[in-house]
C-alpha positions in Angstrom: -54.7 -116.5 -166.2 -53.2 -116.4 -162.7 -49.7 -115.1 -163.1 -47.3 -115.2 -160.2 -44.1 -113.2 -159.8 -41.0 -113.5 -157.6 -41.6 -110.0 -156.2 -38.7 -109.7 -153.7 -36.9 -107.1 -155.9 -40.2 -105.3 -156.7 -40.8 -104.6 -153.0 -37.2 -104.2 -151.6 -34.8 -103.2 -154.4 -34.5 -99.5 -155.3 -32.0 -100.0 -158.2 -32.3 -101.6 -161.6 -33.8 -105.0 -160.7 -36.5 -103.3 -158.6 -37.3 -100.7 -161.2 -37.7 -103.4 -163.8 -39.9 -105.5 -161.6 -42.2 -102.7 -160.6 -42.6 -101.2 -164.0 -43.3 -104.6 -165.7 -45.9 -105.7 -163.1 -47.7 -102.3 -163.2 -47.7 -102.3 -167.0 -49.1 -105.8 -167.3 -51.8 -105.1 -164.7 -52.8 -102.0 -166.6 -52.8 -103.2 -170.2 -53.9 -106.8 -169.5 -56.5 -106.3 -166.7 -58.2 -109.7 -167.6 -55.5 -111.5 -165.7 -54.7 -111.7 -162.0 -51.2 -110.9 -160.8 -49.9 -112.5 -157.6 -46.8 -110.9 -156.1 -44.8 -113.4 -153.9 -42.9 -111.3 -151.4 -40.7 -113.0 -148.8 -41.1 -110.2 -146.2 -43.3 -107.0 -145.7 -42.0 -103.8 -147.2 -42.7 -100.4 -145.6 -41.5 -98.5 -148.7 -43.3 -99.9 -151.8 -46.8 -101.0 -152.5 -48.9 -101.8 -155.6 -52.3 -100.1 -156.0 -53.6 -102.0 -159.1 -56.8 -103.8 -158.2 -55.7 -107.0 -160.1 -52.5 -107.3 -158.1 -52.3 -109.2 -154.8 -49.3 -109.4 -152.5 -48.6 -112.9 -151.1 -46.5 -113.2 -147.9 -45.2 -116.4 -146.3 -47.5 -118.0 -143.8 -46.6 -120.0 -140.8 -43.7 -119.8 -138.3 -41.2 -121.7 -140.3 -41.7 -119.9 -143.6 -41.6 -116.5 -141.9 -38.4 -117.5 -140.0 -36.7 -118.9 -143.1 -38.2 -116.6 -145.8 -35.3 -117.1 -148.2 -36.1 -120.8 -148.2 -39.8 -120.1 -148.8 -38.9 -117.9 -151.8 -36.4 -120.4 -153.3 -38.3 -123.6 -152.7 -41.3 -123.8 -150.4 -43.3 -121.1 -152.3 -44.3 -123.8 -154.8 -46.9 -125.1 -152.3 -48.5 -121.6 -152.3 -48.3 -121.4 -156.1 -50.3 -124.6 -156.4 -52.8 -123.6 -153.8 -53.5 -120.3 -155.6 -53.8 -122.1 -158.9 -51.0 -120.1 -160.5 -50.8 -120.8 -164.3 -47.5 -119.1 -165.0 -44.7 -118.1 -162.6 -42.2 -115.5 -163.7 -38.8 -115.2 -162.0 -38.1 -111.5 -162.5 -34.6 -111.6 -161.3 -32.7 -114.5 -162.8 -34.0 -117.4 -160.7 -37.0 -119.6 -160.2 -37.8 -121.9 -157.2 -36.2 -125.2 -157.0 -38.7 -128.0 -157.5 -41.2 -125.9 -159.5 -40.5 -128.1 -162.5 -42.2 -131.0 -160.6 -45.5 -129.0 -160.7 -47.7 -128.2 -163.7 -46.9 -124.5 -163.4 -45.3 -123.0 -166.5 -42.2 -120.9 -165.8 -40.5 -117.9 -167.3 -37.3 -116.3 -166.1 -35.8 -112.9 -166.9 -32.0 -112.9 -167.2 -30.7 -109.4 -166.9 -27.0 -110.1 -167.3 -24.2 -112.5 -166.7 -21.8 -110.0 -165.3 -20.6 -112.4 -162.6 -19.3 -114.7 -165.4 -17.6 -111.9 -167.2 -16.1 -110.2 -164.2 -15.9 -112.8 -161.4 -13.0 -110.9 -159.7 -15.5 -108.1 -158.9 -17.6 -110.5 -156.8 -17.2 -112.6 -153.7 -16.2 -116.1 -155.0 -19.0 -117.7 -152.9 -21.5 -115.3 -154.5 -20.3 -116.3 -158.0 -20.9 -119.9 -157.3 -24.4 -119.2 -155.9 -25.3 -117.0 -158.9 -24.1 -119.5 -161.4 -26.0 -122.4 -159.7 -29.3 -120.4 -159.6 -29.0 -119.0 -163.1 -28.1 -122.3 -164.7 -31.0 -124.0 -162.9 -33.4 -121.3 -164.1 -32.1 -121.5 -167.7 -32.4 -125.3 -167.6 -35.9 -125.6 -166.1 -37.8 -122.5 -167.2 -39.9 -123.1 -170.3 -39.0 -119.6 -171.6 -36.1 -117.2 -171.0 -36.5 -113.4 -171.4 -33.2 -111.6 -172.0 -33.4 -107.8 -171.5 -31.0 -107.1 -174.4 -29.3 -108.8 -177.4 -26.1 -108.6 -175.4 -27.6 -110.7 -172.6 -29.0 -113.2 -175.2 -25.6 -113.6 -176.7 -24.0 -114.1 -173.3 -26.6 -116.8 -172.4 -25.7 -118.7 -175.6 -21.9 -118.2 -175.1 -21.6 -118.9 -171.4 -24.5 -121.4 -170.7 -25.0 -122.8 -174.2 -28.8 -122.0 -173.9 -30.6 -122.9 -177.2 -31.3 -119.7 -179.1 -34.9 -120.6 -179.7 -35.5 -120.7 -175.9 -34.6 -117.0 -175.5 -36.7 -114.0 -176.4 -35.4 -110.5 -176.1 -37.9 -108.3 -174.3 -36.5 -104.8 -173.7 -37.4 -103.2 -170.5 -39.0 -99.8 -170.0 -38.8 -97.4 -167.1 -41.3 -95.7 -164.9 -43.5 -93.5 -167.1 -43.2 -90.6 -164.7 -39.8 -89.9 -166.4 -41.6 -88.9 -169.6 -43.7 -86.2 -168.0 -42.2 -82.8 -168.2 -42.4 -81.2 -164.8 -43.2 -77.5 -164.2 -40.2 -75.3 -163.4 -41.5 -74.7 -159.9 -41.5 -78.4 -159.1 -37.9 -78.8 -160.4 -36.8 -75.8 -158.4 -38.5 -77.2 -155.3 -36.6 -80.4 -155.5 -33.3 -78.6 -156.2 -33.8 -76.6 -153.0 -34.9 -79.7 -151.1 -31.6 -81.5 -151.9 -29.3 -78.4 -152.2 -28.5 -79.1 -155.8 -26.4 -76.7 -157.9 -28.1 -74.5 -160.5 -26.5 -76.6 -163.3 -24.8 -80.0 -162.9 -23.9 -83.3 -164.5 -25.6 -86.4 -163.2 -24.3 -89.9 -162.5 -26.8 -92.7 -161.3 -25.8 -96.2 -160.3 -24.0 -98.3 -157.7 -20.4 -97.0 -157.1 -18.6 -100.1 -158.2 -15.6 -100.7 -160.5 -17.7 -101.7 -163.5 -19.8 -98.5 -163.4 -16.6 -96.5 -164.0 -17.1 -93.4 -161.8 -13.3 -93.0 -161.6 -12.9 -92.1 -165.2 -15.8 -89.6 -164.9 -13.8 -87.9 -162.1 -10.7 -88.0 -164.3 -12.6 -86.3 -167.1 -13.7 -83.5 -164.7 -10.0 -83.1 -163.7 -9.2 -82.7 -167.4 -12.0 -80.1 -167.7 -11.2 -78.2 -164.5 -10.4 -74.9 -166.4 -12.9 -75.4 -169.3 -16.2 -76.6 -167.7 -17.4 -75.6 -164.3 -20.3 -78.1 -164.1 -20.2 -80.2 -160.8 -21.1 -83.8 -160.8 -24.1 -85.0 -158.7 -23.9 -88.8 -157.9 -26.8 -90.9 -156.9 -25.6 -94.3 -155.7 -23.7 -96.1 -152.9 -20.5 -98.1 -152.8 -17.8 -99.5 -150.6 -14.2 -100.3 -151.5 -14.3 -98.8 -155.0 -16.0 -95.7 -153.7 -13.1 -95.2 -151.2 -10.7 -95.3 -154.2 -12.7 -92.7 -156.0 -12.9 -90.5 -152.9 -9.1 -90.7 -152.5 -8.7 -89.5 -156.1 -11.1 -86.7 -155.5 -9.2 -85.5 -152.4 -5.8 -85.9 -153.9 -6.8 -83.8 -156.9 -8.8 -81.2 -154.9 -12.1 -82.0 -156.6 -14.2 -81.9 -153.5 -16.2 -78.8 -154.6 -17.0 -80.5 -157.9 -18.3 -83.8 -156.7 -21.5 -84.2 -154.7 -22.5 -87.6 -153.3 -26.2 -87.0 -153.0 -26.9 -90.4 -151.4 -24.9 -89.6 -148.3 -26.5 -86.2 -147.8 -29.9 -85.5 -146.2 -31.4 -87.0 -149.3 -30.6 -90.4 -147.9 -33.2 -89.8 -145.1 -35.9 -88.7 -147.5 -38.6 -91.3 -148.3 -39.2 -89.5 -151.7 -35.5 -90.1 -152.4 -35.4 -93.7 -151.3 -38.5 -94.5 -153.4 -37.1 -92.6 -156.4 -40.1 -90.3 -156.4 -38.0 -87.2 -156.8 -35.7 -88.7 -159.4 -37.6 -87.3 -162.5 -37.2 -83.8 -161.1 -33.5 -84.4 -160.5 -33.0 -85.7 -164.0 -34.8 -82.8 -165.5 -32.7 -80.3 -163.5 -29.5 -81.8 -164.8 -27.4 -80.7 -167.9 -26.4 -84.3 -168.9 -26.3 -87.8 -167.7 -22.8 -89.4 -167.6 -23.0 -93.2 -167.6 -19.7 -94.7 -169.0 -20.2 -98.2 -167.6 -17.9 -100.9 -168.9 -20.7 -103.4 -169.1 -24.5 -103.5 -168.5 -27.3 -106.0 -169.2 -29.3 -102.9 -170.4 -28.6 -99.7 -168.4 -31.9 -98.4 -167.3 -30.6 -94.9 -166.2 -29.8 -94.3 -169.9 -33.5 -94.9 -170.8 -34.7 -92.8 -167.8 -32.5 -89.9 -169.1 -33.7 -90.2 -172.7 -37.4 -90.1 -171.5 -36.4 -87.0 -169.4 -35.0 -85.3 -172.4 -31.6 -85.3 -170.7 -28.6 -85.7 -173.0 -26.7 -88.9 -172.3 -23.1 -89.7 -172.5 -22.6 -93.5 -172.3 -20.3 -96.3 -173.5 -19.9 -97.8 -176.9 -19.7 -101.3 -175.3 -22.1 -104.1 -174.3 -25.7 -103.1 -174.4 -25.2 -99.4 -174.2 -25.7 -98.8 -177.9 -29.0 -100.8 -177.6 -30.2 -98.7 -174.7 -29.1 -95.3 -176.1 -29.1 -95.7 -179.8 -28.5 -92.6 -181.9 -30.0 -90.6 -179.0 -26.8 -90.9 -176.9 -23.2 -89.7 -177.2 -21.2 -92.9 -177.3 -17.7 -92.9 -176.0 -14.9 -95.4 -175.1 -15.4 -95.8 -171.3 -11.7 -96.5 -170.9 -10.7 -93.1 -172.2 -11.4 -90.1 -169.8 -10.4 -87.8 -172.6 -13.4 -89.0 -174.7 -15.7 -88.5 -171.7 -14.3 -85.0 -171.2 -14.7 -84.1 -174.8 -18.4 -85.3 -174.8 -19.1 -83.2 -171.6 -17.5 -80.1 -173.1 -19.5 -80.5 -176.4 -22.8 -80.7 -174.5 -21.8 -77.8 -172.2 -20.6 -75.5 -175.0 -22.9 -76.2 -177.9 -26.6 -75.5 -177.2 -27.7 -76.5 -180.6 -26.1 -79.9 -180.4 -27.5 -80.3 -176.9 -31.1 -79.6 -178.1 -30.6 -82.1 -181.0 -29.5 -84.7 -178.5 -32.7 -84.1 -176.5 -34.9 -84.6 -179.5 -33.1 -87.7 -180.8 -33.1 -89.2 -177.4 -36.8 -88.7 -176.9 -37.5 -90.2 -180.3 -35.3 -93.2 -179.7 -37.0 -93.8 -176.3 -40.4 -94.3 -178.0 -39.5 -97.9 -178.8 -39.3 -98.7 -175.1 -42.8 -97.6 -174.0 -44.3 -99.5 -171.1 -47.0 -100.8 -173.5 -44.5 -102.2 -176.0 -42.5 -103.9 -173.3 -45.6 -105.3 -171.6 -46.8 -106.6 -174.9 -43.6 -108.4 -175.6 -43.7 -110.2 -172.3 -47.3 -111.1 -172.6 -46.6 -112.6 -175.9 -44.0 -114.9 -174.2 -46.7 -116.0 -171.7 -49.3 -116.7 -174.3 -47.0 -118.9 -176.4 -46.2 -121.2 -173.5 
């Protein structure tokens, strides 16, 4: 088969959607080499490339399509799909091209979450309308819908009234490099490179209200005399980040909070491409990820693969992502976050048991298992 992908996020996104796209494409290319994989990218990327022989990047051709690359991606790409005899087109990030249903190409769309429907006040109102239009179009016209968790499947049924039989839950995996235990000298080299503390807590994700960094900072304030571990943050933000920074300053927590993404790390290609992330994870004491809502929560899985204890929420898809390998807390209660941090910091036996349980739970999310579930969707079309 010739399988096409909306590869914008695969080439240009360094957060969850990008990680999902890259990992899935690479896994399918590896485990199902009999197929050809066409990656439709609206503009060149100087950061990310694919080395698999059966993958091929397709860029827009012609003055108009290059000038209006967004229009090419959302509509005009169908001409290229037909020319290249694409059998299946997979929208990896919640949309498919308008007009593709007029072709003979079968379509699949991955829906990661409907957070804009649950928390519209956290988005620009115009963006909410655009997302809703694109997502509803994709859900209506795609032959198959992949939800990355049971939580997302439930939301598709509740918000968009999508027939249950049209949805398949295909869990995502993460880059296999997280599962490789690095030698101590490699970890130390990365710690020196980024000026990391000897021991620290880790927070990964965009600094937005839903991700709940404020309550992590409040937990550290509660622990100021009991746990000396600083918090290293990988992620960027705007208005909400400013609120967090104000809280940090008012409570004199500056020495306990490190925004790694605004240090020299931000200029490192190995940081931008996440190449050094496995070493940073393995250098940490615990991942703290008390998000109020996620479609899946890939940093949780990355941490489990890294044998890093995870503190995460008992809401939305977090119990699916972390299972019994994670310490589940109420994200609205800084005291519970603080108690979890203190338990991991002060009880080595408990911490080791978390590492073991987390690794065991992560085995259900191997790249091979996740690729197989998606390929099964393709073959049933």
